[in-house]
Backbone as CSV, one residue per row, in Angstrom:
resi,resn,N_x,N_y,N_z,CA_x,CA_y,CA_z,C_x,C_y,C_z
1,MET,0.905,-1.223,0.065,-0.104,0.040,0.074,0.900,1.144,-0.008
2,ILE,0.440,2.261,-0.664,1.185,3.441,-0.875,0.793,4.477,0.381
3,THR,1.888,5.109,0.767,1.605,6.113,1.745,2.335,7.499,1.551
4,GLY,1.716,8.506,2.033,2.136,9.924,1.904,2.894,10.297,3.247
5,HIS,3.930,11.003,3.102,4.734,11.332,4.409,5.242,12.846,4.193
6,VAL,5.250,13.470,5.437,5.430,14.960,5.111,6.766,15.204,6.204
7,PHE,7.826,15.926,5.692,8.963,16.284,6.453,9.170,17.763,6.079
8,ILE,8.855,18.792,7.112,8.726,20.196,6.483,8.989,20.956,7.698
9,ALA,9.631,22.275,7.512,9.806,23.233,8.525,9.031,24.264,8.272
10,THR,8.713,24.934,9.538,7.965,26.231,9.489,8.613,27.110,10.461
11,SER,8.295,28.449,10.159,8.597,29.413,10.973,7.736,29.166,12.450
12,LEU,8.115,29.902,13.405,7.289,29.636,14.796,5.878,30.151,14.586
13,ASP,5.646,31.153,13.598,4.290,31.520,13.351,3.552,30.732,12.210
14,GLY,4.181,29.608,11.885,3.372,28.620,10.798,3.495,28.859,9.465
15,PHE,4.741,29.688,9.057,4.881,29.783,7.598,5.972,28.829,7.034
16,ILE,5.626,28.362,5.809,6.664,27.606,5.133,7.750,28.340,4.234
17,ALA,7.247,29.544,3.884,8.028,30.537,3.013,7.516,31.733,3.232
18,ARG,8.308,32.829,2.859,7.753,33.955,2.545,6.773,34.275,1.580
19,LYS,6.036,35.391,1.411,4.949,35.534,0.414,5.606,35.352,-0.943
20,ASN,6.833,35.740,-1.221,7.370,35.554,-2.515,8.024,34.166,-2.784
21,GLY,7.806,33.283,-1.768,8.361,31.860,-1.788,9.781,31.617,-1.324
22,THR,10.444,32.647,-0.955,11.685,32.528,-0.467,11.864,31.719,0.892
23,ILE,12.926,31.045,1.089,13.062,30.316,2.407,14.341,30.802,3.051
24,ASP,14.791,31.996,2.744,16.106,32.322,3.204,16.167,32.330,4.935
25,TRP,15.064,32.490,5.571,15.095,32.369,7.168,15.339,31.015,7.399
26,LEU,14.969,29.939,6.533,15.403,28.564,6.961,16.729,28.203,6.559
27,LEU,17.153,28.676,5.514,18.483,28.313,4.783,19.693,28.934,5.722
28,SER,19.376,29.918,6.576,20.266,30.622,7.257,20.417,29.771,8.537
29,ARG,19.693,28.924,8.890,19.540,28.077,10.014,20.209,26.791,9.635
30,ASP,20.511,26.588,8.333,21.096,25.240,8.102,22.480,24.837,8.564
31,ASP,22.524,23.925,9.321,23.891,23.540,9.887,24.136,22.075,9.319
32,PRO,25.235,22.024,8.532,25.379,20.719,7.831,26.050,19.847,9.049
33,LEU,26.375,20.300,10.122,26.901,19.208,11.001,25.757,18.922,11.966
34,GLU,24.819,19.237,11.856,23.590,19.025,12.861,22.411,18.163,11.913
35,ASP,22.409,16.948,12.173,21.146,16.180,11.408,20.104,16.345,12.046
36,HIS,18.909,16.870,11.292,17.591,17.193,12.063,16.741,15.892,11.486
37,GLY,17.222,14.740,11.185,16.435,13.428,11.045,15.981,13.316,9.514
38,TYR,16.599,14.210,8.411,16.250,14.094,7.162,16.889,12.815,6.621
39,ARG,18.041,12.636,6.835,18.741,11.362,6.321,17.810,9.977,6.613
40,ASP,17.455,9.975,7.803,16.672,8.674,8.328,15.314,8.833,7.595
41,PHE,14.647,9.971,7.561,13.353,10.032,6.969,13.640,9.636,5.468
42,ILE,14.558,10.129,4.613,14.551,9.968,3.220,15.004,8.539,2.740
43,LYS,15.675,7.800,3.693,16.275,6.652,3.259,15.128,5.465,2.759
44,ASP,13.818,5.553,3.321,12.854,4.769,2.984,11.806,5.296,1.812
45,ILE,12.275,6.409,1.385,11.187,7.153,0.475,11.618,6.837,-0.944
46,ASP,10.613,6.572,-1.737,10.834,6.065,-3.121,10.712,7.372,-4.098
47,GLY,9.983,8.378,-3.614,10.188,9.565,-4.629,9.298,10.713,-3.756
48,LEU,9.379,11.746,-4.533,8.651,13.011,-4.133,7.486,13.568,-4.923
49,VAL,6.531,14.054,-4.283,5.489,14.659,-5.040,5.368,16.073,-4.480
50,ILE,5.726,17.188,-5.379,5.872,18.458,-4.956,4.921,19.380,-6.062
51,GLY,4.609,20.564,-5.721,4.035,21.598,-6.475,4.905,22.464,-7.279
52,ARG,4.440,23.212,-7.890,5.156,24.078,-9.090,6.165,25.009,-8.207
53,GLY,5.563,25.550,-6.977,6.347,26.541,-6.246,7.527,25.799,-5.522
54,SER,7.301,24.683,-5.151,8.548,23.866,-4.289,9.605,23.650,-5.703
55,PHE,8.943,23.340,-6.653,9.893,22.890,-7.847,10.801,24.168,-8.320
56,GLU,10.140,25.104,-8.288,10.848,26.419,-8.967,11.798,26.865,-7.900
57,THR,11.607,26.625,-6.567,12.512,26.933,-5.578,13.659,26.038,-5.598
58,ALA,13.566,24.666,-5.859,14.472,23.560,-5.891,15.313,23.757,-7.169
59,ALA,14.563,24.036,-8.320,15.149,24.184,-9.548,16.286,25.296,-9.653
60,ALA,15.852,26.456,-8.721,16.986,27.415,-8.657,18.253,27.155,-7.838
61,SER,18.250,25.940,-7.171,19.422,25.750,-6.246,20.395,24.828,-7.146
62,GLU,21.564,24.925,-6.917,22.676,24.066,-7.590,23.479,23.443,-6.320
63,PRO,23.510,22.055,-6.327,23.023,21.252,-7.441,21.581,20.915,-7.095
64,TRP,20.803,20.224,-7.860,19.575,19.677,-7.788,19.536,18.959,-6.323
65,PRO,18.506,19.319,-5.595,18.788,18.736,-4.126,18.211,17.330,-3.954
66,TYR,17.511,16.843,-4.849,16.934,15.596,-4.510,17.586,14.405,-5.297
67,ASP,17.835,13.317,-4.590,18.397,12.167,-5.311,17.288,11.078,-5.552
68,ARG,16.133,11.426,-5.279,15.010,10.543,-5.770,14.213,11.178,-6.867
69,PRO,13.360,10.344,-7.354,12.440,10.814,-8.693,11.542,11.747,-8.060
70,VAL,11.155,12.761,-8.697,10.230,14.024,-8.414,9.129,14.075,-9.275
71,VAL,7.840,13.931,-8.886,6.673,14.332,-9.673,6.362,15.727,-9.233
72,VAL,5.992,16.432,-10.355,5.658,17.894,-9.845,4.048,18.026,-10.420
73,LEU,3.188,18.252,-9.381,1.913,18.439,-9.734,1.505,19.776,-10.165
74,SER,1.276,19.910,-11.380,0.977,21.454,-11.824,0.387,21.537,-13.149
75,SER,-0.730,22.274,-13.079,-1.511,22.246,-14.293,-0.722,23.185,-15.249
76,THR,-0.026,24.228,-14.785,0.792,25.189,-15.573,1.984,24.457,-16.262
77,LEU,2.622,23.610,-15.402,3.883,23.037,-15.977,3.591,21.879,-16.823
78,ALA,2.403,21.104,-16.651,2.187,19.798,-17.263,2.401,19.714,-18.818
79,SER,2.231,20.715,-19.287,2.294,20.640,-20.871,3.866,21.203,-21.368
80,SER,4.380,21.537,-20.391,5.975,22.097,-20.519,6.886,21.000,-20.503
81,PRO,8.094,20.982,-21.254,9.070,20.193,-21.181,9.917,20.274,-19.938
82,VAL,10.349,19.185,-19.384,11.228,19.151,-18.141,12.584,19.914,-18.620
83,PRO,13.088,20.731,-17.821,14.573,21.112,-18.073,15.480,20.041,-18.345
84,SER,16.234,20.180,-19.461,17.112,19.033,-19.922,18.150,18.553,-18.866
85,HIS,18.403,19.326,-18.001,19.220,18.835,-16.899,18.576,17.986,-15.824
86,LEU,17.332,18.124,-15.981,16.454,17.248,-15.017,15.622,16.161,-15.737
87,THR,15.922,15.799,-17.023,15.329,14.825,-17.672,15.677,13.503,-16.930
88,GLY,14.637,12.614,-16.656,14.804,11.316,-16.019,14.725,11.369,-14.557
89,ARG,14.842,12.732,-14.017,14.634,12.846,-12.454,13.337,13.460,-12.035
90,VAL,12.870,14.364,-13.100,11.620,15.170,-12.796,10.522,14.826,-13.910
91,ARG,9.388,14.858,-13.642,8.197,14.796,-14.452,7.156,15.593,-14.009
92,PHE,6.391,16.282,-14.965,5.372,17.252,-14.608,3.997,16.446,-15.113
93,VAL,3.036,16.711,-14.085,1.636,15.930,-14.365,0.733,16.937,-13.972
94,ASP,-0.490,16.712,-14.506,-1.511,17.458,-14.056,-2.786,16.451,-13.528
95,MET,-2.704,15.978,-12.297,-3.440,15.010,-11.743,-3.957,15.398,-10.407
96,THR,-5.015,14.799,-10.015,-5.346,14.988,-8.532,-4.478,14.153,-7.758
97,PRO,-4.424,14.703,-6.328,-3.573,13.814,-5.488,-3.810,12.353,-5.426
98,LYS,-5.077,11.855,-5.412,-5.479,10.757,-5.405,-5.169,9.796,-6.847
99,ALA,-5.321,10.446,-7.874,-4.867,9.788,-9.256,-3.319,9.664,-9.181
100,THR,-2.534,10.536,-8.560,-1.247,10.640,-8.560,-0.640,9.470,-7.803
101,MET,-1.160,9.275,-6.631,-0.886,8.182,-5.696,-1.300,6.957,-6.296
102,GLU,-2.382,6.665,-6.937,-2.832,5.479,-7.692,-1.746,5.142,-8.668
103,THR,-1.216,6.183,-9.562,-0.508,6.006,-10.700,0.884,5.584,-10.080
104,LEU,1.467,6.155,-8.853,2.687,5.848,-8.376,2.576,4.476,-7.517
105,ALA,1.561,4.132,-7.217,1.454,2.678,-6.631,1.575,1.578,-7.653
106,MET,1.060,1.835,-8.936,1.126,1.005,-10.160,2.502,0.905,-10.539
107,GLU,3.342,1.911,-10.235,4.841,2.003,-10.667,5.571,1.299,-9.672
108,GLY,5.006,1.014,-8.461,5.675,0.318,-7.377,6.269,1.172,-6.231
109,TRP,5.774,2.380,-6.285,6.157,3.164,-5.181,5.345,2.845,-3.938
110,ARG,6.078,2.920,-2.821,5.233,2.553,-1.430,5.209,3.896,-0.562
111,ARG,6.385,4.559,-0.511,6.383,5.636,0.627,6.849,6.895,-0.225
112,VAL,5.947,7.910,-0.283,5.939,9.171,-1.008,6.303,10.247,0.019
113,TYR,7.294,11.217,-0.297,7.559,12.480,0.444,6.684,13.434,-0.309
114,VAL,5.688,13.935,0.447,4.840,15.077,0.002,5.291,16.505,0.360
115,ASP,5.713,17.348,-0.353,6.148,18.549,0.040,5.597,19.758,-0.689
116,GLY,5.613,20.774,0.079,4.908,22.170,-0.492,3.560,22.371,0.048
117,GLY,3.330,23.532,0.625,2.063,23.822,1.444,0.935,23.512,0.597
118,GLN,0.618,23.910,-0.412,-0.646,23.640,-1.179,-0.800,22.095,-1.578
119,ILE,0.339,21.384,-1.742,0.294,20.040,-2.126,-0.086,19.253,-0.767
120,VAL,0.728,19.650,0.183,0.433,19.139,1.549,-0.913,19.157,2.049
121,GLN,-1.576,20.501,1.862,-2.875,20.743,2.207,-3.786,19.789,1.432
122,SER,-3.643,19.812,-0.074,-4.519,18.882,-0.777,-4.482,17.403,-0.461
123,PHE,-3.220,16.829,-0.236,-3.128,15.703,0.133,-3.733,15.175,1.581
124,LEU,-3.632,16.205,2.516,-4.349,16.099,3.877,-5.921,15.949,3.643
125,ARG,-6.325,16.901,2.853,-7.748,16.858,2.551,-8.401,15.669,2.018
126,GLU,-7.691,14.902,1.046,-7.972,13.703,0.572,-7.629,12.487,1.364
127,GLY,-6.887,12.607,2.581,-6.637,11.640,3.388,-5.295,10.666,2.957
128,LEU,-4.540,11.181,2.385,-3.481,10.648,1.795,-2.079,10.772,2.558
129,ILE,-2.109,11.488,3.642,-0.910,11.579,4.430,-0.990,10.558,5.560
130,ALA,0.016,9.836,5.667,0.168,8.864,7.053,0.711,9.553,8.241
131,ASP,1.647,10.376,8.035,2.220,11.023,9.142,3.035,12.234,8.738
132,MET,3.378,13.332,9.818,3.906,14.448,9.304,5.165,14.648,10.497
133,VAL,6.237,15.029,9.947,7.332,15.476,10.816,7.460,17.074,10.448
134,VAL,6.828,17.640,11.553,7.060,19.478,11.412,8.115,19.911,12.429
135,THR,9.066,20.719,11.697,10.059,21.050,12.429,9.557,22.778,12.711
136,GLN,9.653,23.264,13.768,9.488,24.658,14.036,10.868,25.319,14.291
137,VAL,11.150,26.434,13.429,12.504,27.223,13.401,12.115,28.371,14.181
138,PRO,12.854,28.598,15.199,12.702,29.892,16.075,12.919,31.237,15.409
139,VAL,12.024,31.515,14.671,11.948,32.791,13.941,10.521,33.130,13.621
140,LEU,10.183,34.419,13.760,8.775,35.037,13.350,9.119,35.805,12.182
141,ILE,8.263,35.300,10.938,8.440,35.991,9.760,7.287,37.015,9.440
142,GLY,6.179,36.974,10.093,5.144,37.752,10.256,4.057,37.247,9.039
143,GLU,4.505,37.026,7.878,3.585,36.796,7.024,4.218,35.877,5.944
144,GLY,3.452,35.216,5.120,3.925,34.264,4.037,3.142,33.137,3.842
145,ARG,3.563,32.033,3.356,2.763,30.841,2.936,2.557,29.920,3.998
146,GLN,1.330,29.714,4.435,1.158,28.865,5.666,1.244,27.482,5.241
147,LEU,1.578,26.531,6.209,1.716,25.119,5.897,0.105,24.604,5.802
148,PHE,-0.651,24.906,6.786,-1.990,24.448,6.888,-2.982,25.427,6.485
149,GLY,-3.976,24.916,5.591,-5.098,25.933,5.119,-6.503,25.171,5.577
150,PRO,-7.442,25.700,4.951,-8.713,25.278,5.410,-8.964,23.791,5.174
151,VAL,-9.865,23.138,6.058,-10.076,21.801,5.803,-11.715,21.659,6.110
152,ASP,-12.125,20.588,5.305,-13.525,20.363,5.443,-14.177,19.759,6.766
153,SER,-13.193,19.120,7.555,-13.612,18.534,8.942,-12.279,18.548,9.725
154,ASP,-12.262,18.081,10.978,-11.123,18.222,11.801,-10.133,16.813,11.152
155,ILE,-8.924,17.235,11.285,-8.012,16.154,11.092,-7.428,15.646,12.231
156,SER,-7.671,14.657,12.845,-6.976,14.199,14.201,-5.783,13.705,14.018
157,LEU,-4.866,13.944,15.064,-3.366,13.591,14.851,-3.229,12.893,16.378
158,THR,-2.023,12.057,16.131,-1.672,11.429,17.347,-0.201,11.980,17.360
159,HIS,0.312,12.553,18.536,1.625,13.025,18.779,2.442,11.828,19.085
160,LEU,3.505,11.673,18.290,4.373,10.451,18.394,5.605,10.708,19.268
161,MET,6.252,12.109,19.001,7.428,12.135,19.804,7.825,13.719,19.469
162,THR,8.524,14.509,20.203,9.017,15.788,19.890,10.549,15.748,20.350
163,LYS,11.321,16.262,19.554,12.735,16.477,19.767,13.079,18.040,19.667
164,THR,14.194,18.220,20.678,14.798,19.501,20.444,16.342,19.483,19.945
165,PHE,16.623,20.480,19.265,18.081,20.443,18.748,18.971,21.714,19.351
166,PRO,20.146,21.456,19.355,20.952,22.651,19.931,20.811,24.050,19.078
167,SER,20.411,23.787,17.868,20.134,25.054,17.087,18.962,25.757,17.554
168,GLY,18.229,25.154,18.252,16.770,25.696,18.846,15.495,25.222,17.967
169,LEU,15.983,24.430,17.061,14.693,23.807,16.288,13.842,22.816,17.297
170,VAL,12.726,22.742,16.964,11.730,21.854,17.870,10.928,21.091,16.744
171,GLN,11.336,19.715,16.763,10.668,18.740,15.693,9.687,17.905,16.337
172,SER,8.273,17.855,15.820,7.349,17.020,16.338,6.898,16.134,15.122
173,HIS,6.588,14.810,15.475,6.223,13.845,14.565,4.686,13.437,15.105
174,TYR,3.900,13.481,13.943,2.435,13.171,14.215,1.927,12.040,13.227
175,LYS,1.234,11.140,13.745,0.437,10.225,12.980,-0.863,10.960,12.688
176,ILE,-1.295,10.685,11.273,-2.592,11.229,10.961,-3.576,10.136,11.308
177,GLU,-4.693,10.229,12.118,-5.803,9.290,12.375,-6.575,9.220,11.278
178,GLY,-7.008,8.080,10.908,-7.950,8.164,9.511,-8.996,7.092,9.730
């Protein structure tokens, strides 16, 4: 069975990016000597599903940050060619979250890293997220793109654990009840 998993950071006031999509406030906290659990998280992931905004942020960085296949859900990009340096690593699709997961399951994917605010929100609304690791960065940015948006009904979570890091980051792991 295929499952969706979230590993994401927010500012203390709940934003994943500034209004213009930049994450400079997060990157300034990146300490290559401090592992915040990403390596353990990603080792069992078959690939990523992200949105256009997350793709554009990642595509602007050198080198390409992902060593797994990436599916970009975007009606805007679906008819566009993938940049030549990402051929074989990235594909653009215009599908619903459910159709995307069904397609990936048929391809043999089991664990999918779901990333990006709107994508996470849509996968949550459709009940396609098994768990979330949310890391709070001790910074207030005042406004930006929220991780969570409106939901049709409550989404119950079970707290699994919380860790703190010397950098001041606080990371909580939640199971989605379904």
